[in-house]
N, C-alpha and C positions, 0 to 999 in steps of 0.2 A: 737354319740360323735366322734368327730375326734380323733385320737391318735396320738401324737406327740412323737418321741423319739429324745433326745437331746444328740448327741454323742461326746465325750469330750476325745481327747487322751492326754496321761499324762506320765511324767516321773519325779520322785523325785520331785513333786511339791503338796503335800498332803495338805499343809496349805492353798495354794491357791484355790485347788479345794473345800476344806471344805468351804471357804468363798463363792465361786462361787455358790456352790448347795444351800445356804442359799438365795443369792441373786435372783437366778433362782425361789426359791420357792415363794419368795416375789412378784417378777415381774410378774409371771404367774398365781397368786392366782385368779384373776377374769377371766381367760379364760374359755370358755364353751368348753372345750377340755381336753382329758386325757394327762398327762405329765409324761413320765419316762425318766430315765437316764441310758445311757450306757457309762460306763468309761473304755477305752483300756489302761490298765497299762503296759507301755512298759518295763517290767522286770526291775522296780524301784529296787534300792539297799536300798532305805530308807523303813523303816516300815510304814505302813498306821496309821495315828494319827489323831485325832480331827474331825473324819467323823460323822455327825449326822445319826440318823437311822430313825427318825421320821420327817415327814414333814407335812405341812398344804396340800399342793397341790401336790407336786410330789409322785406320785404312789409308785415307786420303784427306787432302784438305783442298777445296776448291774455292778460289775466290772470283766472284762475279763482280767485275769493275765496272760500275755505272757511268755513263757518259756524262749525265747531269745529276746533281744533288737532288734527292727525291724526298727527304726527311724520313725519320725513323720508322714511322707506322708503315710508309709505302715500300720501305725496303723489306720488311717483314712480307708484305703481300707479294712483293716481287720474288722473294725467295720461295715461298711456298708454292706459287704458280711455277716457277722453274723446276723445283723438285717434282712436281707433279707431271711435268710434260717430259722431263728429261732423266730422271733417276729412278731406279729400282729400290723401293723402301717398303718399310712395315709401319715405321713410326717415326714421327718429327718432333724433336724437342726444341723449343726456341729459347733463346736466353741471350742476355745482354753480354758485351764484351767486356764491361769496366769493372766486373768482380762484384757487383752488387747482387746478382743472382748467383749463389754459392754453388761451386763445382760439387761439393760434398753431398748436396742435396739431390744431385743426380741418381744416385743409389737410391733414394726414396722414390723417384720416379719411376726406376727400373723395376723395383719390387712391386711397386702398386700398379704398374702396366702388366706384369705377370698375372697378379690377382685379378684385374679387370681388363682383359684384353680387348674390349670393345668401347671403352669408355676414354673420353678425353680427361686428362688430369691436369689440374691448375695447381699452381704454387700460391696458396693463399697466404697473404702477409698477416702474421701474428705478433711479429715484433719488427720494430723499424729502427734504424740506426741514424736517421737525420736529425737536424737541428730541430728546435721548438717551432720556429716558424713555418718550416716544411711541413711538420706534423699537423700542425693546425690547418693549413691550407688543403692538406690532403684528406682530412676529415671533413672539411667544408665541401670538397668536391664529392665525397662520397655521399654526404647528405643531399646535396643538390641533385647528385643523380638519382637518388632515392625518391626524391619529392617529385621530379619530373618525368621519371620513367617507370618507377615502381620497382627497379631493378638495384639490389645491393652488390656491387662488384668489387670483390676483395683481392683480386688478382691483376697483374699487369700483363708482361709478355711471357714470363717464365711458366711453360706449360709443356704437355706432351700430347701429341695427338695421334690417334690411329689414322691409317690411310684413308679409309672412307670419310672421315671428318675433314681431313685437308681437301679432299676432293669436293666436298660440299662447300667448304669456305670459299675456294677459289671461284665459285659460280656466283658469289654475292657481291654486287658492286659496292657495298658499303664496307667491305673489307679494306677498300682503298682508302677509308678514312680512319678507321680504328679497328686494331686487332682485338682486344679484349671484349668490347662490346659486341662484336661480331661472333665471337664464340658464344656469348651468352644468348644471343638473339638466335643463332642457327643450331646449335647443339645442346640437346636436353640431356644426353647421356654423358653426364658429368661427374666426376669425384675430385678430391683434392688431396694435396699433401699440406702439413703446415710447413710455412716457410719463413726463414728469418732473412731479412735483407742484410747483405754483407757490407763490408766497407770497399770504398772504390780503391782500385790497385794503384793508380797514378794520377789521374787528372782530376781536378774539380769538375763538377756537373757543368755542361755547357748550355742547359736549359735555364734560360732565365724567366722572370715572372710572367711575362707575356706568352712566352712559348707553353708554360704550365697552363694558363688559362685557355688558350687555343687547345691544346690535347685535352683538357677537361671537356670544353664544349664538342670537340670531334667525337668523344665517347659518347656523349649524351645524343649527339645528332643522328646515331645509328638508329634511335628509338623516336624518329621524327613524328610517327602518328600519335604515340602515346604521350609526346611531348605536347602537342598540339591539343589534344584532348583534355589532358590535365591542365593546361595553361586556360583553356576556355572555361573549365570548370571552376579554378581558383579565381578568375576574373569575375566570373558571375557573382561568386559567394562574396568577393570582396567588394564589388558594387553595391551588393544588398546591404552590407555592413555599413557602407559609408553613405548610403543614399541620402541621408539627412545632414550630412556633414562635409559636403564636397567643397574641397578647396584645393589650392595649388599644391598644398602640402599632401593631401590625401590622395590626389591624383598622381603623384610623382611615382608610387610604386607600379602604377599601371604603365606609366611610360618605360619604367625599368623592364618590365615584364614583355612590353612590345619590342623593345631594343632587344632583349634576350631571344625572342621568337624569330626576329629577323636575322640575327647571327646565326642561329640554328638552322634555318631555312637556307641561308647563303651556304652554310659549310656542307649541307647536304648535296648541293649541286656539284660538289667536287668528287662525290661517289660516281664517278662517270666509269661505267662498265666498258665502253668503247676505248677509253684511255687505259683502263686496267688491262684489258686484252692485248693492247699493243706495248705493255710495260716492258715486255722481254726486249724489244728493240733498243731499249736504252742500255742494254748490257753491251760495253764496248769490247770487253775482251774476258775470257776466263783464265785464270792461272790455276795450274795444279802444282801443289808444293812437292808431292811425293806420296809415299805409301810405306806401311808398316810391314813388319813380318807377323801380324797379328793372326790370331787363330781365326 
């Protein structure tokens, strides 16, 4: 029997994860596989409440309680590292707690995993439920990523990885910065399911505009070398085009590009393998909610 671990990073969203666990239990009930949950609690300030301890299908729910807040992407990295070092598993599914990664699509992952046992499966967004401003910003992010990295990344965290790919990822320092771009950079054997972003269960998004910008730049930073090479090429071409019309105005885009490069290089310094290797030391405790009578 294949063993699936579902990894869920979480911060102060216990009502959502409570609903999500029940949805997962329902959606996976007919799987001929073992299902367990790993929640990475990113030093939430709210007390746990409303969590079930007995499920029909879910074998167990472990909550890794972080001592210090790590931010979302690093919680995914910590969770993957913990699973690699402490769990017996065949596949890991990563999903957010808030309901935007729809539990019904878990069945699409499961079916695709059977058809492609050695491939990572990503949930590529083809339809989104956010407002107009967010959609515009998201498209701008994708375009910026494509221009400076040559990569068109259509997925976020929602994905399903075989064990050997998880083992590859946790050896990469840049996983400490961004999950999705680490998958693109590290794993060639990929396929996808079409995914529609769902509606949040409870809370409005905690991510503000500046957090979105930083998240976007963190994704791009994983491809640092490509960013540097492309930036130099764009800079040389632009200088050639404006050579006879140099002014404060025409030099301003160069300043923006240099600031962009500085920020990218600064973010890459956060991809600290030593810090990542010590990340499990930030787990203060592990709560186990219970087990099911599952098959």
